C-alpha positions in Angstrom: 85.3 140.9 107.7 86.1 142.8 110.9 89.5 142.9 112.6 90.3 142.5 116.2 92.6 145.5 116.2 92.1 148.4 118.7 91.8 151.9 117.2 92.4 154.2 120.2 91.1 157.3 118.3 87.7 155.5 118.0 87.4 153.0 120.9 89.5 151.1 123.4 88.2 147.6 122.6 88.8 145.4 119.5 87.0 146.6 116.4 84.9 143.4 116.2 83.2 144.1 119.5 83.1 147.8 119.1 79.8 149.4 118.2 81.6 152.6 117.5 83.6 150.8 114.8 81.1 148.2 113.4 78.0 150.5 113.5 79.2 154.1 114.0 82.1 154.0 111.5 81.1 151.1 109.1 77.4 151.7 108.8 76.6 155.3 109.8 79.7 157.1 108.5 80.8 154.9 105.6 77.3 153.8 104.6 78.1 150.1 104.3 74.9 148.0 104.2 76.3 144.6 103.3 77.1 141.5 105.4 79.6 142.1 108.1 81.4 139.0 109.1 83.5 138.8 112.3 87.1 137.5 112.2 87.7 134.3 114.1 86.4 134.7 117.6 88.7 132.1 118.9 91.6 134.4 118.3 93.4 135.6 121.5 92.2 139.2 121.2 88.7 138.0 121.9 89.2 134.5 123.5 91.7 135.8 126.1 90.0 139.1 126.6 86.2 138.7 127.0 86.0 135.0 126.0 84.4 133.4 122.9 80.8 133.3 124.3 80.8 136.9 125.5 82.7 138.0 122.4 79.9 136.5 120.2 77.3 138.5 122.0 79.3 141.7 121.9 80.1 141.2 118.2 76.5 140.8 117.4 75.5 143.8 119.4 78.3 145.8 117.9 77.1 145.2 114.3 78.6 141.9 113.1 76.0 139.9 111.2 77.8 136.5 110.8 80.1 135.1 113.5 83.2 133.2 112.4 84.7 130.4 114.6 87.8 128.5 113.6 91.0 127.2 114.9 89.7 123.7 115.4 86.5 124.9 117.1 84.2 123.5 114.4 82.0 121.1 116.5 78.4 121.3 117.2 79.1 121.8 120.9 80.7 125.2 120.4 77.7 126.2 118.2 75.3 125.1 120.9 77.3 127.1 123.5 77.3 130.3 121.4 73.6 129.9 120.7 72.8 129.5 124.4 74.9 132.6 125.2 73.1 134.7 122.5 69.7 133.5 123.7 70.6 134.4 127.3 71.8 137.8 126.2 68.6 138.4 124.3 66.5 137.6 127.3 68.6 140.0 129.4 68.4 142.7 126.9 72.1 142.8 126.1 71.3 142.3 122.4 68.0 143.3 120.8 65.6 141.3 118.6 65.8 144.0 116.0 69.6 143.6 115.8 69.3 139.9 115.2 66.5 140.4 112.7 68.7 142.8 110.7 71.6 140.3 110.8 69.4 137.5 109.7 68.1 139.6 106.9 71.5 140.3 105.5 72.4 136.6 105.7 69.2 135.8 103.8 70.0 138.3 101.1 73.4 136.6 100.6 71.8 133.2 100.5 69.3 134.3 97.9 72.0 135.9 95.8 74.1 132.8 95.9 71.1 130.6 94.9 70.4 132.9 92.0 74.0 132.9 90.8 74.6 129.2 91.2 73.0 128.1 87.8 75.1 130.6 85.8 78.3 129.4 87.5 77.3 125.7 86.9 76.9 126.3 83.2 80.7 127.0 82.9 82.7 124.2 84.5 85.9 125.8 83.2 85.3 129.1 85.0 88.4 128.6 87.1 90.6 128.1 84.1 89.0 131.0 82.3 89.8 133.3 85.3 93.4 132.0 85.6 94.0 132.7 81.9 92.6 136.2 82.1 95.0 136.9 85.0 98.0 136.2 82.8 99.5 138.6 80.3 102.1 137.6 77.8 104.3 140.3 76.1 105.6 139.0 72.8 106.0 135.5 71.6 105.8 132.8 74.2 107.6 129.4 73.7 107.8 126.6 76.3 110.5 124.0 75.6 111.0 120.7 77.4 113.2 122.3 80.1 111.6 125.5 81.4 112.7 127.0 84.7 109.8 127.7 87.1 110.4 130.1 90.0 107.9 129.4 92.7 107.4 131.4 95.9 106.5 129.4 99.0 105.8 130.3 102.6 104.3 128.7 105.6 100.6 128.0 104.8 98.2 130.0 107.0 95.8 128.3 109.4 92.9 129.5 107.4 94.1 128.4 103.9 95.8 125.1 104.9 98.0 123.5 102.3 96.9 124.0 98.7 98.6 123.0 95.4 100.1 126.1 93.7 102.4 127.1 90.9 103.1 125.9 87.3 105.6 123.1 88.0 103.0 120.4 88.7 100.7 121.2 85.7 103.7 121.4 83.3 104.9 118.0 84.6 101.5 116.5 83.9 101.8 117.8 80.3 105.1 115.9 79.8 107.4 118.9 80.4 110.3 118.4 82.7 110.7 121.8 84.4 113.5 122.8 86.8 111.8 124.2 89.9 113.5 127.0 91.8 111.7 127.4 95.2 112.1 130.6 97.1 111.3 130.1 100.8 110.6 132.9 103.1 110.6 132.4 106.9 108.0 134.6 108.5 110.4 135.6 111.3 113.2 136.6 109.0 113.7 139.0 106.1 116.1 136.5 104.3 115.0 134.5 101.3 116.6 131.2 100.5 116.5 129.4 97.2 116.6 125.7 96.5 116.5 124.0 93.1 115.4 120.5 92.1 114.5 118.5 89.0 111.0 117.1 88.7 111.3 113.8 86.7 108.1 112.4 85.3 105.1 113.1 87.5 107.1 113.6 90.7 106.2 116.7 92.8 
C-alpha cells in the first residue's frame, strides 16, 4: 500500500501519485512486481490537493494498480465518478491502455491466487484459533485460577479497523472465570497512560 507522504529527495508530490516513487523506486529500483494498492484517496493529502477524481487518475498513471476509497465514500456514485474520470483520462492520453492492462493483470493474479487458496483455508475452520495459539509462548508451568488479572491495552479505534473485540477478559468470562480487568488507556494526543480496574461478574463485558 502506498503512502501519501512527500519524499523531497525523490519528488515533490505525495508518493501515491508520484511515478518516480511508484514506478521508478518501487518497480524499477526495488524490483517489486506485486499488486500496488493506494492508500485512501479521500485523505486530505489527495482530496484537498488534486482532488479524488484527479488523484485516482494520477495514482493509476504513477503505478498504483488498485485504488482504495474509504472514509464513508463507499457508494456506487463515487465508483461511477472515478470510472468516468479514468475513462476521460484514457481518451485524452493521460493514462495509457497498457498501464491499465498491467494493473488489471496484477488484480487478476491476486484473484486467481485467492480462489486457489480458498479450499485449503475452508478445510480448517479453526485456522484463526491455530494462529492465535502459535502466537503465544508460555515459559514454565501455566495455571489459571478463578481470579486471574488481565491487563488490556486499549486505544481509540482507527477509522479503518472500527471497533473490534480484543483481549482475554471476555473469553475467560465465557469459560466461567471471573477475571479482574485492568485497562490501560492511552490518549493519542498525550504521552500519559491511565489505568482503571473493574470486576467482570458473569458474562458482563
